[in-house]
All heavy atoms as a GROMACS GRO file, in nm:
protein
  550
    1MET      N    1  -1.423   0.184  -2.654
    1MET     CA    2  -1.402   0.235  -2.520
    1MET      C    3  -1.535   0.239  -2.446
    1MET      O    4  -1.639   0.265  -2.504
    1MET     CB    5  -1.339   0.373  -2.524
    1MET     CG    6  -1.201   0.373  -2.588
    1MET     SD    7  -1.114   0.525  -2.562
    1MET     CE    8  -1.036   0.506  -2.410
    2SER      N    9  -1.529   0.217  -2.320
    2SER     CA   10  -1.648   0.213  -2.237
    2SER      C   11  -1.681   0.353  -2.184
    2SER      O   12  -1.595   0.419  -2.125
    2SER     CB   13  -1.625   0.118  -2.120
    2SER     OG   14  -1.723   0.136  -2.021
    3ASN      N   15  -1.804   0.396  -2.204
    3ASN     CA   16  -1.846   0.526  -2.150
    3ASN      C   17  -1.839   0.528  -1.998
    3ASN      O   18  -1.805   0.629  -1.938
    3ASN     CB   19  -1.987   0.561  -2.196
    3ASN     CG   20  -1.991   0.596  -2.343
    3ASN    OD1   21  -1.893   0.640  -2.400
    3ASN    ND2   22  -2.106   0.577  -2.404
    4ILE      N   23  -1.875   0.416  -1.935
    4ILE     CA   24  -1.871   0.410  -1.789
    4ILE      C   25  -1.726   0.420  -1.741
    4ILE      O   26  -1.696   0.494  -1.647
    4ILE     CB   27  -1.939   0.283  -1.734
    4ILE    CG1   28  -2.088   0.284  -1.770
    4ILE    CG2   29  -1.920   0.272  -1.583
    4ILE    CD1   30  -2.162   0.156  -1.734
    5ALA      N   31  -1.636   0.349  -1.804
    5ALA     CA   32  -1.494   0.356  -1.765
    5ALA      C   33  -1.441   0.498  -1.784
    5ALA      O   34  -1.365   0.548  -1.700
    5ALA     CB   35  -1.412   0.256  -1.844
    6ASP      N   36  -1.482   0.565  -1.891
    6ASP     CA   37  -1.441   0.704  -1.912
    6ASP      C   38  -1.490   0.793  -1.798
    6ASP      O   39  -1.418   0.879  -1.749
    6ASP     CB   40  -1.495   0.758  -2.045
    6ASP     CG   41  -1.428   0.696  -2.166
    6ASP    OD1   42  -1.311   0.654  -2.155
    6ASP    OD2   43  -1.493   0.690  -2.272
    7ARG      N   44  -1.614   0.772  -1.755
    7ARG     CA   45  -1.671   0.850  -1.644
    7ARG      C   46  -1.596   0.822  -1.513
    7ARG      O   47  -1.574   0.913  -1.433
    7ARG     CB   48  -1.820   0.821  -1.626
    7ARG     CG   49  -1.903   0.879  -1.739
    7ARG     CD   50  -2.052   0.876  -1.716
    7ARG     NE   51  -2.100   0.799  -1.604
    7ARG     CZ   52  -2.187   0.698  -1.612
    7ARG    NH1   53  -2.234   0.660  -1.730
    7ARG    NH2   54  -2.228   0.635  -1.505
    8ILE      N   55  -1.557   0.697  -1.491
    8ILE     CA   56  -1.482   0.662  -1.371
    8ILE      C   57  -1.349   0.738  -1.370
    8ILE      O   58  -1.311   0.799  -1.271
    8ILE     CB   59  -1.458   0.511  -1.361
    8ILE    CG1   60  -1.590   0.437  -1.340
    8ILE    CG2   61  -1.358   0.477  -1.251
    8ILE    CD1   62  -1.582   0.287  -1.358
    9VAL      N   63  -1.278   0.733  -1.481
    9VAL     CA   64  -1.148   0.800  -1.490
    9VAL      C   65  -1.165   0.951  -1.472
    9VAL      O   66  -1.089   1.015  -1.398
    9VAL     CB   67  -1.078   0.767  -1.624
    9VAL    CG1   68  -0.954   0.852  -1.644
    9VAL    CG2   69  -1.043   0.618  -1.629
   10ASP      N   70  -1.266   1.010  -1.536
   10ASP     CA   71  -1.291   1.154  -1.520
   10ASP      C   72  -1.319   1.188  -1.375
   10ASP      O   73  -1.270   1.289  -1.322
   10ASP     CB   74  -1.409   1.199  -1.607
   10ASP     CG   75  -1.376   1.198  -1.755
   10ASP    OD1   76  -1.257   1.192  -1.791
   10ASP    OD2   77  -1.472   1.203  -1.834
   11PHE      N   78  -1.401   1.107  -1.307
   11PHE     CA   79  -1.432   1.132  -1.167
   11PHE      C   80  -1.307   1.127  -1.081
   11PHE      O   81  -1.282   1.216  -1.000
   11PHE     CB   82  -1.535   1.031  -1.115
   11PHE     CG   83  -1.556   1.039  -0.967
   11PHE    CD1   84  -1.634   1.140  -0.913
   11PHE    CD2   85  -1.497   0.948  -0.882
   11PHE    CE1   86  -1.652   1.149  -0.775
   11PHE    CE2   87  -1.515   0.956  -0.744
   11PHE     CZ   88  -1.592   1.057  -0.692
   12VAL      N   89  -1.227   1.023  -1.097
   12VAL     CA   90  -1.107   1.006  -1.015
   12VAL      C   91  -1.010   1.121  -1.039
   12VAL      O   92  -0.952   1.175  -0.945
   12VAL     CB   93  -1.041   0.869  -1.042
   12VAL    CG1   94  -0.905   0.859  -0.976
   12VAL    CG2   95  -1.132   0.757  -0.993
   13GLN      N   96  -0.995   1.161  -1.164
   13GLN     CA   97  -0.902   1.270  -1.196
   13GLN      C   98  -0.951   1.404  -1.143
   13GLN      O   99  -0.871   1.494  -1.121
   13GLN     CB  100  -0.878   1.277  -1.346
   13GLN     CG  101  -0.797   1.161  -1.396
   13GLN     CD  102  -0.780   1.162  -1.547
   13GLN    OE1  103  -0.850   1.232  -1.620
   13GLN    NE2  104  -0.684   1.084  -1.594
   14SER      N  105  -1.080   1.419  -1.121
   14SER     CA  106  -1.134   1.547  -1.072
   14SER      C  107  -1.118   1.564  -0.922
   14SER      O  108  -1.140   1.673  -0.870
   14SER     CB  109  -1.283   1.558  -1.108
   14SER     OG  110  -1.361   1.472  -1.027
   15LYS      N  111  -1.080   1.459  -0.853
   15LYS     CA  112  -1.067   1.464  -0.707
   15LYS      C  113  -0.923   1.494  -0.666
   15LYS      O  114  -0.830   1.464  -0.739
   15LYS     CB  115  -1.111   1.331  -0.644
   15LYS     CG  116  -1.255   1.298  -0.670
   15LYS     CD  117  -1.344   1.402  -0.609
   15LYS     CE  118  -1.490   1.379  -0.642
   15LYS     NZ  119  -1.575   1.490  -0.601
   16GLN      N  120  -0.910   1.552  -0.549
   16GLN     CA  121  -0.777   1.575  -0.492
   16GLN      C  122  -0.718   1.441  -0.449
   16GLN      O  123  -0.791   1.354  -0.403
   16GLN     CB  124  -0.786   1.669  -0.371
   16GLN     CG  125  -0.836   1.806  -0.406
   16GLN     CD  126  -0.743   1.879  -0.501
   16GLN    OE1  127  -0.621   1.867  -0.491
   16GLN    NE2  128  -0.800   1.950  -0.596
   17PRO      N  129  -0.588   1.423  -0.461
   17PRO     CA  130  -0.526   1.294  -0.424
   17PRO      C  131  -0.552   1.252  -0.280
   17PRO      O  132  -0.557   1.134  -0.251
   17PRO     CB  133  -0.377   1.317  -0.447
   17PRO     CG  134  -0.368   1.434  -0.538
   17PRO     CD  135  -0.492   1.517  -0.514
   18ASP      N  136  -0.569   1.348  -0.190
   18ASP     CA  137  -0.587   1.312  -0.050
   18ASP      C  138  -0.733   1.290  -0.012
   18ASP      O  139  -0.762   1.256   0.102
   18ASP     CB  140  -0.526   1.419   0.041
   18ASP     CG  141  -0.591   1.556   0.021
   18ASP    OD1  142  -0.656   1.578  -0.082
   18ASP    OD2  143  -0.576   1.640   0.110
   19GLU      N  144  -0.825   1.307  -0.105
   19GLU     CA  145  -0.966   1.284  -0.075
   19GLU      C  146  -0.992   1.134  -0.065
   19GLU      O  147  -0.951   1.057  -0.151
   19GLU     CB  148  -1.056   1.342  -0.184
   19GLU     CG  149  -1.072   1.491  -0.176
   19GLU     CD  150  -1.174   1.539  -0.277
   19GLU    OE1  151  -1.294   1.520  -0.253
   19GLU    OE2  152  -1.132   1.593  -0.380
   20ASN      N  153  -1.061   1.094   0.040
   20ASN     CA  154  -1.099   0.954   0.053
   20ASN      C  155  -1.210   0.925  -0.046
   20ASN      O  156  -1.307   1.000  -0.054
   20ASN     CB  157  -1.148   0.924   0.195
   20ASN     CG  158  -1.035   0.926   0.294
   20ASN    OD1  159  -0.921   0.902   0.259
   20ASN    ND2  160  -1.066   0.957   0.418
   21ARG      N  161  -1.196   0.819  -0.117
   21ARG     CA  162  -1.302   0.777  -0.207
   21ARG      C  163  -1.303   0.625  -0.212
   21ARG      O  164  -1.199   0.560  -0.210
   21ARG     CB  165  -1.288   0.838  -0.345
   21ARG     CG  166  -1.157   0.808  -0.412
   21ARG     CD  167  -1.150   0.884  -0.545
   21ARG     NE  168  -1.019   0.872  -0.600
   21ARG     CZ  169  -0.920   0.958  -0.582
   21ARG    NH1  170  -0.940   1.065  -0.511
   21ARG    NH2  171  -0.803   0.937  -0.634
   22TYR      N  172  -1.420   0.574  -0.214
   22TYR     CA  173  -1.440   0.430  -0.216
   22TYR      C  174  -1.548   0.406  -0.321
   22TYR      O  175  -1.655   0.466  -0.314
   22TYR     CB  176  -1.484   0.383  -0.077
   22TYR     CG  177  -1.523   0.240  -0.067
   22TYR    CD1  178  -1.430   0.138  -0.082
   22TYR    CD2  179  -1.655   0.206  -0.041
   22TYR    CE1  180  -1.467   0.005  -0.071
   22TYR    CE2  181  -1.693   0.074  -0.029
   22TYR     CZ  182  -1.598  -0.025  -0.045
   22TYR     OH  183  -1.636  -0.156  -0.033
   23MET      N  184  -1.516   0.326  -0.420
   23MET     CA  185  -1.605   0.306  -0.533
   23MET      C  186  -1.621   0.158  -0.561
   23MET      O  187  -1.546   0.076  -0.512
   23MET     CB  188  -1.546   0.376  -0.657
   23MET     CG  189  -1.526   0.525  -0.636
   23MET     SD  190  -1.405   0.595  -0.750
   23MET     CE  191  -1.252   0.555  -0.667
   24SER      N  192  -1.718   0.126  -0.642
   24SER     CA  193  -1.732  -0.011  -0.689
   24SER      C  194  -1.788  -0.010  -0.829
   24SER      O  195  -1.857   0.083  -0.870
   24SER     CB  196  -1.819  -0.095  -0.596
   24SER     OG  197  -1.948  -0.043  -0.587
   25VAL      N  198  -1.752  -0.114  -0.903
   25VAL     CA  199  -1.808  -0.136  -1.036
   25VAL      C  200  -1.885  -0.267  -1.032
   25VAL      O  201  -1.846  -0.362  -0.962
   25VAL     CB  202  -1.700  -0.142  -1.147
   25VAL    CG1  203  -1.643  -0.005  -1.174
   25VAL    CG2  204  -1.590  -0.240  -1.116
   26HIS      N  205  -1.995  -0.270  -1.102
   26HIS     CA  206  -2.075  -0.391  -1.116
   26HIS      C  207  -2.056  -0.440  -1.258
   26HIS      O  208  -2.064  -0.363  -1.354
   26HIS     CB  209  -2.222  -0.361  -1.086
   26HIS     CG  210  -2.241  -0.310  -0.947
   26HIS    ND1  211  -2.266  -0.392  -0.840
   26HIS    CD2  212  -2.234  -0.185  -0.897
   26HIS    CE1  213  -2.275  -0.319  -0.731
   26HIS    NE2  214  -2.256  -0.192  -0.763
   27LEU      N  215  -2.029  -0.569  -1.271
   27LEU     CA  216  -1.993  -0.628  -1.400
   27LEU      C  217  -2.108  -0.709  -1.458
   27LEU      O  218  -2.197  -0.755  -1.385
   27LEU     CB  219  -1.869  -0.714  -1.385
   27LEU     CG  220  -1.749  -0.646  -1.317
   27LEU    CD1  221  -1.636  -0.743  -1.301
   27LEU    CD2  222  -1.707  -0.523  -1.394
   28SER      N  223  -2.104  -0.729  -1.588
   28SER     CA  224  -2.212  -0.799  -1.657
   28SER      C  225  -2.227  -0.944  -1.613
   28SER      O  226  -2.334  -1.003  -1.628
   28SER     CB  227  -2.191  -0.792  -1.809
   28SER     OG  228  -2.067  -0.848  -1.844
   29ASN      N  229  -2.124  -1.003  -1.553
   29ASN     CA  230  -2.134  -1.142  -1.507
   29ASN      C  231  -2.191  -1.151  -1.365
   29ASN      O  232  -2.197  -1.259  -1.307
   29ASN     CB  233  -1.999  -1.212  -1.514
   29ASN     CG  234  -1.897  -1.155  -1.416
   29ASN    OD1  235  -1.925  -1.061  -1.342
   29ASN    ND2  236  -1.777  -1.211  -1.419
   30GLY      N  237  -2.231  -1.037  -1.307
   30GLY     CA  238  -2.289  -1.035  -1.174
   30GLY      C  239  -2.191  -1.004  -1.063
   30GLY      O  240  -2.230  -0.980  -0.949
   31ASP      N  241  -2.062  -1.005  -1.093
   31ASP     CA  242  -1.961  -0.972  -0.992
   31ASP      C  243  -1.957  -0.822  -0.969
   31ASP      O  244  -2.001  -0.742  -1.053
   31ASP     CB  245  -1.822  -1.016  -1.038
   31ASP     CG  246  -1.802  -1.166  -1.035
   31ASP    OD1  247  -1.886  -1.236  -0.974
   31ASP    OD2  248  -1.704  -1.214  -1.095
   32SER      N  249  -1.901  -0.783  -0.855
   32SER     CA  250  -1.872  -0.642  -0.831
   32SER      C  251  -1.733  -0.634  -0.770
   32SER      O  252  -1.687  -0.728  -0.704
   32SER     CB  253  -1.976  -0.577  -0.740
   32SER     OG  254  -1.973  -0.636  -0.613
   33VAL      N  255  -1.666  -0.523  -0.795
   33VAL     CA  256  -1.531  -0.502  -0.745
   33VAL      C  257  -1.528  -0.365  -0.678
   33VAL      O  258  -1.561  -0.265  -0.740
   33VAL     CB  259  -1.426  -0.507  -0.858
   33VAL    CG1  260  -1.287  -0.483  -0.804
   33VAL    CG2  261  -1.432  -0.639  -0.933
   34SER      N  262  -1.487  -0.361  -0.551
   34SER     CA  263  -1.471  -0.235  -0.480
   34SER      C  264  -1.326  -0.192  -0.492
   34SER      O  265  -1.235  -0.274  -0.491
   34SER     CB  266  -1.508  -0.253  -0.333
   34SER     OG  267  -1.643  -0.289  -0.322
   35PHE      N  268  -1.306  -0.060  -0.500
   35PHE     CA  269  -1.170  -0.010  -0.520
   35PHE      C  270  -1.159   0.133  -0.469
   35PHE      O  271  -1.259   0.200  -0.443
   35PHE     CB  272  -1.129  -0.020  -0.666
   35PHE     CG  273  -1.212   0.064  -0.761
   35PHE    CD1  274  -1.166   0.185  -0.808
   35PHE    CD2  275  -1.337   0.020  -0.802
   35PHE    CE1  276  -1.242   0.261  -0.893
   35PHE    CE2  277  -1.414   0.096  -0.890
   35PHE     CZ  278  -1.366   0.217  -0.936
   36SER      N  279  -1.035   0.180  -0.457
   36SER     CA  280  -1.011   0.315  -0.408
   36SER      C  281  -0.941   0.404  -0.510
   36SER      O  282  -0.943   0.526  -0.496
   36SER     CB  283  -0.929   0.310  -0.279
   36SER     OG  284  -0.807   0.244  -0.304
   37SER      N  285  -0.880   0.346  -0.612
   37SER     CA  286  -0.813   0.430  -0.712
   37SER      C  287  -0.801   0.357  -0.845
   37SER      O  288  -0.809   0.234  -0.852
   37SER     CB  289  -0.675   0.474  -0.663
   37SER     OG  290  -0.591   0.362  -0.646
   38VAL      N  291  -0.781   0.437  -0.949
   38VAL     CA  292  -0.760   0.385  -1.084
   38VAL      C  293  -0.612   0.400  -1.115
   38VAL      O  294  -0.556   0.510  -1.105
   38VAL     CB  295  -0.844   0.462  -1.187
   38VAL    CG1  296  -0.810   0.419  -1.328
   38VAL    CG2  297  -0.992   0.444  -1.159
   39LEU      N  298  -0.548   0.290  -1.150
   39LEU     CA  299  -0.406   0.294  -1.183
   39LEU      C  300  -0.384   0.328  -1.330
   39LEU      O  301  -0.291   0.400  -1.363
   39LEU     CB  302  -0.340   0.161  -1.147
   39LEU     CG  303  -0.350   0.121  -1.000
   39LEU    CD1  304  -0.286  -0.015  -0.978
   39LEU    CD2  305  -0.287   0.226  -0.911
   40SER      N  306  -0.469   0.274  -1.418
   40SER     CA  307  -0.458   0.306  -1.560
   40SER      C  308  -0.583   0.261  -1.634
   40SER      O  309  -0.664   0.184  -1.581
   40SER     CB  310  -0.334   0.240  -1.623
   40SER     OG  311  -0.349   0.100  -1.628
   41TYR      N  312  -0.597   0.313  -1.754
   41TYR     CA  313  -0.707   0.272  -1.841
   41TYR      C  314  -0.661   0.285  -1.985
   41TYR      O  315  -0.639   0.395  -2.035
   41TYR     CB  316  -0.830   0.361  -1.817
   41TYR     CG  317  -0.945   0.334  -1.911
   41TYR    CD1  318  -0.989   0.204  -1.934
   41TYR    CD2  319  -1.009   0.436  -1.977
   41TYR    CE1  320  -1.094   0.179  -2.020
   41TYR    CE2  321  -1.115   0.413  -2.062
   41TYR     CZ  322  -1.158   0.283  -2.084
   41TYR     OH  323  -1.262   0.258  -2.168
   42GLU      N  324  -0.641   0.170  -2.048
   42GLU     CA  325  -0.605   0.169  -2.190
   42GLU      C  326  -0.641   0.036  -2.251
   42GLU      O  327  -0.650  -0.066  -2.180
   42GLU     CB  328  -0.457   0.202  -2.211
   42GLU     CG  329  -0.360   0.110  -2.141
   42GLU     CD  330  -0.217   0.156  -2.158
   42GLU    OE1  331  -0.174   0.245  -2.084
   42GLU    OE2  332  -0.150   0.099  -2.247
   43ASN      N  333  -0.666   0.037  -2.380
   43ASN     CA  334  -0.705  -0.084  -2.454
   43ASN      C  335  -0.823  -0.154  -2.389
   43ASN      O  336  -0.828  -0.277  -2.380
   43ASN     CB  337  -0.587  -0.180  -2.468
   43ASN     CG  338  -0.472  -0.119  -2.545
   43ASN    OD1  339  -0.493  -0.042  -2.637
   43ASN    ND2  340  -0.352  -0.151  -2.506
   44ASP      N  341  -0.919  -0.075  -2.341
   44ASP     CA  342  -1.042  -0.126  -2.279
   44ASP      C  343  -1.018  -0.209  -2.154
   44ASP      O  344  -1.100  -0.291  -2.116
   44ASP     CB  345  -1.127  -0.205  -2.379
   44ASP     CG  346  -1.196  -0.115  -2.479
   44ASP    OD1  347  -1.221   0.003  -2.444
   44ASP    OD2  348  -1.227  -0.161  -2.589
   45VAL      N  349  -0.904  -0.188  -2.088
   45VAL     CA  350  -0.876  -0.254  -1.960
   45VAL      C  351  -0.858  -0.145  -1.854
   45VAL      O  352  -0.772  -0.057  -1.866
   45VAL     CB  353  -0.750  -0.342  -1.967
   45VAL    CG1  354  -0.718  -0.400  -1.829
   45VAL    CG2  355  -0.768  -0.453  -2.068
   46LEU      N  356  -0.943  -0.151  -1.753
   46LEU     CA  357  -0.937  -0.058  -1.641
   46LEU      C  358  -0.861  -0.129  -1.528
   46LEU      O  359  -0.902  -0.236  -1.483
   46LEU     CB  360  -1.078  -0.022  -1.596
   46LEU     CG  361  -1.093   0.084  -1.488
   46LEU    CD1  362  -1.047   0.220  -1.540
   46LEU    CD2  363  -1.237   0.092  -1.442
   47VAL      N  364  -0.749  -0.072  -1.487
   47VAL     CA  365  -0.668  -0.130  -1.380
   47VAL      C  366  -0.699  -0.051  -1.254
   47VAL      O  367  -0.675   0.069  -1.247
   47VAL     CB  368  -0.518  -0.123  -1.414
   47VAL    CG1  369  -0.436  -0.189  -1.302
   47VAL    CG2  370  -0.489  -0.188  -1.548
   48ILE      N  371  -0.758  -0.120  -1.156
   48ILE     CA  372  -0.803  -0.053  -1.034
   48ILE      C  373  -0.736  -0.114  -0.912
   48ILE      O  374  -0.704  -0.233  -0.910
   48ILE     CB  375  -0.957  -0.058  -1.021
   48ILE    CG1  376  -1.010  -0.200  -1.030
   48ILE    CG2  377  -1.022   0.031  -1.125
   48ILE    CD1  378  -1.161  -0.212  -1.019
   49LYS      N  379  -0.718  -0.031  -0.811
   49LYS     CA  380  -0.649  -0.073  -0.689
   49LYS      C  381  -0.751  -0.092  -0.578
   49LYS      O  382  -0.820   0.000  -0.538
   49LYS     CB  383  -0.548   0.035  -0.648
   49LYS     CG  384  -0.473   0.004  -0.522
   49LYS     CD  385  -0.376  -0.108  -0.542
   49LYS     CE  386  -0.292  -0.126  -0.416
   49LYS     NZ  387  -0.239  -0.257  -0.405
   50ALA      N  388  -0.762  -0.214  -0.532
   50ALA     CA  389  -0.846  -0.247  -0.417
   50ALA      C  390  -0.757  -0.246  -0.293
   50ALA      O  391  -0.638  -0.217  -0.300
   50ALA     CB  392  -0.912  -0.382  -0.437
   51GLU      N  393  -0.815  -0.281  -0.180
   51GLU     CA  394  -0.740  -0.274  -0.054
   51GLU      C  395  -0.613  -0.358  -0.058
   51GLU      O  396  -0.507  -0.313  -0.021
   51GLU     CB  397  -0.829  -0.319   0.060
   51GLU     CG  398  -0.765  -0.298   0.196
   51GLU     CD  399  -0.862  -0.329   0.307
   51GLU    OE1  400  -0.977  -0.285   0.302
   51GLU    OE2  401  -0.821  -0.401   0.400
   52LYS      N  402  -0.624  -0.482  -0.105
   52LYS     CA  403  -0.508  -0.572  -0.102
   52LYS      C  404  -0.467  -0.625  -0.238
   52LYS      O  405  -0.371  -0.700  -0.248
   52LYS     CB  406  -0.538  -0.690  -0.008
   52LYS     CG  407  -0.558  -0.646   0.134
   52LYS     CD  408  -0.583  -0.765   0.224
   52LYS     CE  409  -0.605  -0.718   0.366
   52LYS     NZ  410  -0.621  -0.828   0.459
   53ARG      N  411  -0.540  -0.587  -0.343
   53ARG     CA  412  -0.513  -0.643  -0.476
   53ARG      C  413  -0.528  -0.537  -0.584
   53ARG      O  414  -0.595  -0.438  -0.565
   53ARG     CB  415  -0.613  -0.753  -0.510
   53ARG     CG  416  -0.622  -0.866  -0.418
   53ARG     CD  417  -0.713  -0.974  -0.472
   53ARG     NE  418  -0.688  -1.005  -0.611
   53ARG     CZ  419  -0.767  -1.079  -0.685
   53ARG    NH1  420  -0.877  -1.128  -0.636
   53ARG    NH2  421  -0.737  -1.104  -0.810
   54THR      N  422  -0.473  -0.570  -0.697
   54THR     CA  423  -0.495  -0.492  -0.818
   54THR      C  424  -0.584  -0.575  -0.908
   54THR      O  425  -0.562  -0.695  -0.924
   54THR     CB  426  -0.361  -0.462  -0.887
   54THR    OG1  427  -0.280  -0.386  -0.798
   54THR    CG2  428  -0.382  -0.385  -1.016
   55HIS      N  429  -0.686  -0.513  -0.965
   55HIS     CA  430  -0.780  -0.583  -1.053
   55HIS      C  431  -0.768  -0.528  -1.195
   55HIS      O  432  -0.755  -0.407  -1.214
   55HIS     CB  433  -0.924  -0.564  -1.006
   55HIS     CG  434  -0.952  -0.622  -0.872
   55HIS    ND1  435  -0.991  -0.752  -0.854
   55HIS    CD2  436  -0.944  -0.569  -0.748
   55HIS    CE1  437  -1.009  -0.776  -0.726
   55HIS    NE2  438  -0.980  -0.666  -0.659
   56PHE      N  439  -0.773  -0.617  -1.292
   56PHE     CA  440  -0.776  -0.581  -1.432
   56PHE      C  441  -0.917  -0.610  -1.481
   56PHE      O  442  -0.958  -0.725  -1.487
   56PHE     CB  443  -0.673  -0.663  -1.510
   56PHE     CG  444  -0.532  -0.637  -1.465
   56PHE    CD1  445  -0.479  -0.702  -1.354
   56PHE    CD2  446  -0.453  -0.545  -1.532
   56PHE    CE1  447  -0.350  -0.678  -1.311
   56PHE    CE2  448  -0.323  -0.520  -1.490
   56PHE     CZ  449  -0.271  -0.586  -1.380
   57VAL      N  450  -0.991  -0.505  -1.515
   57VAL     CA  451  -1.132  -0.518  -1.547
   57VAL      C  452  -1.154  -0.485  -1.694
   57VAL      O  453  -1.110  -0.380  -1.742
   57VAL     CB  454  -1.217  -0.423  -1.459
   57VAL    CG1  455  -1.362  -0.430  -1.497
   57VAL    CG2  456  -1.197  -0.457  -1.312
   58ASP      N  457  -1.223  -0.573  -1.765
   58ASP     CA  458  -1.264  -0.545  -1.902
   58ASP      C  459  -1.366  -0.432  -1.896
   58ASP      O  460  -1.476  -0.448  -1.843
   58ASP     CB  461  -1.325  -0.669  -1.965
   58ASP     CG  462  -1.378  -0.646  -2.105
   58ASP    OD1  463  -1.377  -0.532  -2.154
   58ASP    OD2  464  -1.424  -0.744  -2.166
   59ALA      N  465  -1.330  -0.317  -1.948
   59ALA     CA  466  -1.417  -0.200  -1.937
   59ALA      C  467  -1.553  -0.223  -2.003
   59ALA      O  468  -1.653  -0.165  -1.960
   59ALA     CB  469  -1.348  -0.079  -1.999
   60ASN      N  470  -1.557  -0.308  -2.102
   60ASN     CA  471  -1.684  -0.333  -2.171
   60ASN      C  472  -1.779  -0.420  -2.089
   60ASN      O  473  -1.896  -0.433  -2.122
   60ASN     CB  474  -1.658  -0.398  -2.308
   60ASN     CG  475  -1.583  -0.304  -2.398
   60ASN    OD1  476  -1.622  -0.189  -2.416
   60ASN    ND2  477  -1.472  -0.350  -2.453
   61SER      N  478  -1.729  -0.478  -1.980
   61SER     CA  479  -1.815  -0.561  -1.895
   61SER      C  480  -1.875  -0.481  -1.779
   61SER      O  481  -1.956  -0.532  -1.702
   61SER     CB  482  -1.737  -0.680  -1.840
   61SER     OG  483  -1.641  -0.638  -1.744
   62ILE      N  484  -1.838  -0.353  -1.766
   62ILE     CA  485  -1.888  -0.270  -1.657
   62ILE      C  486  -2.030  -0.224  -1.690
   62ILE      O  487  -2.054  -0.166  -1.795
   62ILE     CB  488  -1.798  -0.147  -1.633
   62ILE    CG1  489  -1.658  -0.191  -1.595
   62ILE    CG2  490  -1.858  -0.057  -1.523
   62ILE    CD1  491  -1.557  -0.078  -1.592
   63VAL      N  492  -2.124  -0.255  -1.600
   63VAL     CA  493  -2.263  -0.213  -1.622
   63VAL      C  494  -2.306  -0.101  -1.530
   63VAL      O  495  -2.407  -0.033  -1.555
   63VAL     CB  496  -2.362  -0.332  -1.611
   63VAL    CG1  497  -2.335  -0.434  -1.720
   63VAL    CG2  498  -2.355  -0.397  -1.474
   64ASP      N  499  -2.231  -0.078  -1.421
   64ASP     CA  500  -2.268   0.028  -1.327
   64ASP      C  501  -2.145   0.067  -1.246
   64ASP      O  502  -2.053  -0.011  -1.228
   64ASP     CB  503  -2.378  -0.021  -1.234
   64ASP     CG  504  -2.445   0.090  -1.156
   64ASP    OD1  505  -2.434   0.208  -1.196
   64ASP    OD2  506  -2.510   0.060  -1.054
   65PHE      N  507  -2.146   0.191  -1.199
   65PHE     CA  508  -2.038   0.248  -1.120
   65PHE      C  509  -2.102   0.320  -1.002
   65PHE      O  510  -2.193   0.401  -1.019
   65PHE     CB  511  -1.959   0.345  -1.208
   65PHE     CG  512  -1.866   0.439  -1.137
   65PHE    CD1  513  -1.767   0.392  -1.054
   65PHE    CD2  514  -1.878   0.576  -1.154
   65PHE    CE1  515  -1.681   0.478  -0.989
   65PHE    CE2  516  -1.790   0.663  -1.091
   65PHE     CZ  517  -1.692   0.616  -1.008
   66VAL      N  518  -2.058   0.289  -0.881
   66VAL     CA  519  -2.116   0.346  -0.760
   66VAL      C  520  -2.006   0.413  -0.678
   66VAL      O  521  -1.899   0.355  -0.657
   66VAL     CB  522  -2.184   0.237  -0.675
   66VAL    CG1  523  -2.243   0.296  -0.548
   66VAL    CG2  524  -2.291   0.165  -0.755
   67ILE      N  525  -2.035   0.533  -0.629
   67ILE     CA  526  -1.944   0.606  -0.542
   67ILE      C  527  -2.001   0.594  -0.401
   67ILE      O  528  -2.116   0.629  -0.376
   67ILE     CB  529  -1.934   0.754  -0.582
   67ILE    CG1  530  -1.886   0.766  -0.726
   67ILE    CG2  531  -1.840   0.828  -0.486
   67ILE    CD1  532  -1.910   0.901  -0.786
   68HIS      N  533  -1.920   0.544  -0.308
   68HIS     CA  534  -1.962   0.528  -0.169
   68HIS      C  535  -1.901   0.641  -0.086
   68HIS      O  536  -1.789   0.681  -0.111
   68HIS     CB  537  -1.916   0.393  -0.113
   68HIS     CG  538  -1.958   0.277  -0.196
   68HIS    ND1  539  -2.082   0.221  -0.187
   68HIS    CD2  540  -1.892   0.208  -0.294
   68HIS    CE1  541  -2.092   0.121  -0.272
   68HIS    NE2  542  -1.979   0.111  -0.339
   69ASN      N  543  -1.973   0.688   0.010
   69ASN     CA  544  -1.920   0.793   0.099
   69ASN      C  545  -1.859   0.734   0.221
   69ASN      O  546  -1.885   0.632   0.266
   69ASN     CB  547  -2.032   0.889   0.140
   69ASN     CG  548  -2.077   0.971   0.022
   69ASN    OD1  549  -2.000   1.000  -0.067
   69ASN    ND2  550  -2.203   1.008   0.023
   0.00000   0.00000   0.00000
């Protein structure tokens, strides 16, 4: 399990559902994915909801997590 993915899930769960939050993860291949919510996290796959898409992210490829205001 990814410590960063665990921190992302903990952060999202600590917020009220109506709070606006915009986040991004930076991946080991140089890509980044911006998202607003976590749909699920199991078997080292973080399922995140972006504006128009759902992304399935290998949690072990996450190198950084950023919270945007």
